[in-house]
C-alpha positions in Angstrom: 259.1 312.3 50.8 256.7 312.1 53.8 254.4 309.7 52.0 257.3 307.3 51.3 258.3 307.3 54.9 254.7 306.4 56.0 254.5 303.5 53.6 257.8 302.0 54.7 257.0 302.4 58.3 253.7 300.6 58.0 255.6 297.5 56.7 257.8 297.6 59.8 254.8 298.0 62.1 253.0 295.1 60.4 256.1 292.9 60.6 256.7 293.8 64.3 253.0 293.1 65.1 253.1 289.7 63.4 256.4 288.8 65.1 255.0 289.9 68.5 251.8 288.0 68.0 253.7 284.9 67.0 255.9 285.2 70.1 252.9 285.6 72.3 251.3 282.5 70.8 254.4 280.4 71.4 254.7 281.6 75.0 251.1 280.9 75.7 251.6 277.3 74.4 254.4 276.8 76.8 252.2 277.7 79.7 249.8 274.9 79.2 250.3 271.9 81.5 249.3 268.5 80.3 248.7 265.7 82.7 249.8 262.2 81.8 247.0 260.6 83.8 243.6 261.8 85.0 243.4 263.2 88.5 242.2 260.7 91.1 239.1 261.7 92.9 239.4 263.0 96.5 237.4 260.4 98.3 236.2 262.8 101.0 234.7 265.5 98.8 234.2 264.3 95.2 232.8 260.9 95.6 229.8 261.9 97.8 228.7 264.4 95.2 228.1 261.5 92.8 226.8 259.1 95.4 223.1 258.4 95.2 220.8 255.6 96.2 220.4 253.2 93.3 216.9 252.2 92.6 215.1 250.7 89.6 213.4 253.3 87.5 210.3 252.8 85.4 211.2 254.0 82.0 208.6 254.4 79.2 209.9 253.3 75.8 207.9 254.2 72.7 209.0 253.4 69.1 208.6 256.6 67.1 209.9 255.8 63.6 211.3 252.9 61.7 213.8 253.3 58.8 215.5 250.7 56.6 218.6 250.4 58.7 217.4 251.6 62.2 214.5 252.6 64.3 214.1 255.5 66.8 212.8 255.1 70.3 211.7 257.8 72.7 212.8 256.9 76.3 211.2 258.9 79.2 212.0 258.4 82.9 211.6 260.5 86.1 214.4 262.8 87.0 216.1 262.7 90.4 214.8 266.3 90.8 211.0 265.7 91.0 208.7 266.5 89.3 210.9 266.8 86.2 211.1 264.1 83.5 214.0 263.2 81.3 213.4 262.4 77.6 216.0 260.8 75.4 216.0 259.5 71.8 217.6 256.2 71.2 218.7 255.1 67.7 218.8 251.3 67.4 220.6 249.7 64.5 218.8 246.7 62.9 220.5 243.3 63.1 222.9 242.4 60.3 223.3 246.0 59.1 226.8 247.4 58.7 227.7 251.0 59.4 
């Protein structure tokens, strides 16, 4: 009789755990706030962080590989944090090709 009691109680514990977990997930979803529009930047603090003197940079462009529909270019230019360099790979679609 003791073994039957343990099997039955494990079902109730499992059911209780599933219901508790489900309720917690629902309540956590209710706590999330969604903004309808993005936050406007605070002109005193946020804009100066992204302000920098604009200058023409001398980028080096090298074509690495050409395929049937596109070619790949390596673009290298100096970083704003000297002496570092930034390297990017640019995929250019050939004219007249559809994606």
